[in-house]
TISETOR-877647 format. One record per residue (C-alpha): residue number from 1; x, y, z. Coordinates in steps of 0.2 Angstrom, whole numbers, always signed. Each point is the difference from the previous one (the first is absolute). Layout:
BEGIN
seq->NUM | X->X | Y->Y | Z->Z $
...
//
This chain:
BEGIN
seq->1 | X->+361 | Y->+572 | Z->+575 $
seq->2 | X->-16 | Y->-4 | Z->-7 $
seq->3 | X->-8 | Y->+12 | Z->-12 $
seq->4 | X->-18 | Y->+6 | Z->+2 $
seq->5 | X->-10 | Y->-5 | Z->-16 $
seq->6 | X->-17 | Y->+6 | Z->+5 $
seq->7 | X->+1 | Y->+18 | Z->-9 $
seq->8 | X->+7 | Y->-9 | Z->-16 $
seq->9 | X->-14 | Y->-14 | Z->+0 $
seq->10 | X->-14 | Y->+13 | Z->+3 $
seq->11 | X->+7 | Y->+10 | Z->-15 $
seq->12 | X->+1 | Y->-15 | Z->-11 $
seq->13 | X->-19 | Y->-5 | Z->+4 $
seq->14 | X->-4 | Y->+18 | Z->-7 $
seq->15 | X->+12 | Y->-1 | Z->-14 $
seq->16 | X->+3 | Y->-19 | Z->-4 $
seq->17 | X->+9 | Y->+3 | Z->-16 $
seq->18 | X->+14 | Y->+12 | Z->+7 $
seq->19 | X->+15 | Y->-11 | Z->-5 $
seq->20 | X->+13 | Y->+10 | Z->+11 $
seq->21 | X->-13 | Y->-3 | Z->+15 $
seq->22 | X->+0 | Y->-18 | Z->-3 $
seq->23 | X->+19 | Y->-2 | Z->-2 $
seq->24 | X->+3 | Y->+10 | Z->+16 $
seq->25 | X->-13 | Y->-11 | Z->+8 $
seq->26 | X->+9 | Y->-15 | Z->-5 $
seq->27 | X->+17 | Y->+7 | Z->+5 $
seq->28 | X->-6 | Y->+4 | Z->+16 $
seq->29 | X->-8 | Y->-17 | Z->+5 $
seq->30 | X->+15 | Y->-8 | Z->-6 $
seq->31 | X->+11 | Y->+9 | Z->+13 $
seq->32 | X->-12 | Y->-4 | Z->+13 $
seq->33 | X->+1 | Y->-18 | Z->-5 $
seq->34 | X->+19 | Y->+1 | Z->+0 $
seq->35 | X->-1 | Y->+9 | Z->+16 $
seq->36 | X->-10 | Y->-14 | Z->+9 $
seq->37 | X->+10 | Y->-12 | Z->-7 $
seq->38 | X->+16 | Y->+6 | Z->+7 $
seq->39 | X->-9 | Y->+3 | Z->+16 $
seq->40 | X->-5 | Y->-17 | Z->+2 $
seq->41 | X->+17 | Y->-7 | Z->-6 $
seq->42 | X->+8 | Y->+11 | Z->+14 $
seq->43 | X->-12 | Y->-7 | Z->+13 $
seq->44 | X->+5 | Y->-18 | Z->-5 $
seq->45 | X->+18 | Y->+4 | Z->+0 $
seq->46 | X->-1 | Y->+8 | Z->+18 $
seq->47 | X->-10 | Y->-15 | Z->+6 $
seq->48 | X->+13 | Y->-12 | Z->-7 $
seq->49 | X->+13 | Y->+9 | Z->+9 $
seq->50 | X->-9 | Y->+1 | Z->+16 $
seq->51 | X->-3 | Y->-18 | Z->+0 $
seq->52 | X->+18 | Y->-4 | Z->-5 $
seq->53 | X->+5 | Y->+11 | Z->+15 $
seq->54 | X->-11 | Y->-9 | Z->+13 $
seq->55 | X->+7 | Y->-16 | Z->-7 $
seq->56 | X->+18 | Y->+5 | Z->+3 $
seq->57 | X->-4 | Y->+7 | Z->+17 $
seq->58 | X->-7 | Y->-17 | Z->+5 $
seq->59 | X->+15 | Y->-8 | Z->-7 $
seq->60 | X->+11 | Y->+11 | Z->+10 $
seq->61 | X->-10 | Y->-2 | Z->+16 $
seq->62 | X->+1 | Y->-19 | Z->-1 $
seq->63 | X->+18 | Y->+0 | Z->+1 $
//
């Protein structure tokens, strides 16, 4: 699940030198990127499986 970074971003606007806040924001954004990447990979795999199923169904129906 994606992490909401709005509170952390607003905190860093008020305290831009807060190193712990910057690190936390980078970790959260990295986790969000990884989540999006994994979700996209899952969608691609599911689409490929769907196409493969349709293809094998078409071959089986042609016999």
